[in-house]
N, C-alpha and C positions, 0 to 999 in steps of 0.2 A: 857288248860282246856279240859277235855274229852267231847265228844259229848253228852253223856247222861246228864251231868250236865247242860251245857248251854241250850241244847234242852229242858230239863224238865223245867228249869226256864223260858225259853222263852214261852213255851206253857202255863204254869201257869200264866205268866204275861198277855199273850194275852187273856186268858179266863177271868181273872179278869178285864181287860180293857173293853172287850165286855159286861160283866155283869154290870159293873158300868156305862158304856155308855148307856146301855139299861134302866137303872134306872134314867138316867139324871144327874148323879153325875160327869161325865167327859164329856168335850167337845173336839172338835178337832179330829185329825186323829191319828191313831195308830203310824204312823211314827213321827209325831210331839210330841206325848206323850213319845215315846221312846227316842227321842233326848233330850227332856227337863228333864224327870224324871230319866230315866235309863242311859242316856248319852252314847248311842251308835250311830254310824254313819248310814246314809241312806243306804250305800252300804252293811254294815254288816246286817242291817235289811232285805234287799232284799235277801241276802244269806240265812238267817234263814228262811224267808218266803218260798223260793224255796225249801229248804230242808224239811220243814214241809209239804208242798204240796206233795212232792215226797215220803217221808218216814214215815209219821205219822202212817200208818197202820202196818209198819214193826217193831214190838215191840223190837226184838232183836237188831236192828240197833241202838236203843237208848242207848245201853250199850257198843257200840264199843269204844275201847280205842284209837281213833284217833281224831285229832282236827277238828273243824268245817271247817276250810279252806281245809284240806285234803279231807274230805268227799265231800265238794262242788266241789273240783277239779276233783274228781273221780265219781261224781254223774251219768254221762252219762254211764260210764262203769258198774256201779252198777245196774242201771235201766235195762240196756241191759241184764245183767246176770239174774236178777230177772224175766224178761219177757221171757227169753229163756228156762227156766227150771222150771217146776212146783214144783219139789221136793225142789229145792233151795228156791223158792218163799215161799212155805209152811213152810220151816224151819225158815226163817227170819220173817214170819208173827206171829208165835206163840212163846210164852215164855215157 
């Protein structure tokens, strides 16, 4: 699956979880909800959470045609690239 697909779904699911939890309609933690309802592992959840923290602002990255595992594997290199060059950072920030 491409990054933008799972990333978008994950972000939408997290927003829905937080909104419903705030209304008192869901109990428990995000991880337990994902394990029970969405059926994904804790390690995959941690990878998605890390990627969301690092790349949520970089809109174009959401549309990269690489897997979540490849993006996770290269995250340090990508962050280094984004932090080292303002033009590159601005390119990836804007759609």
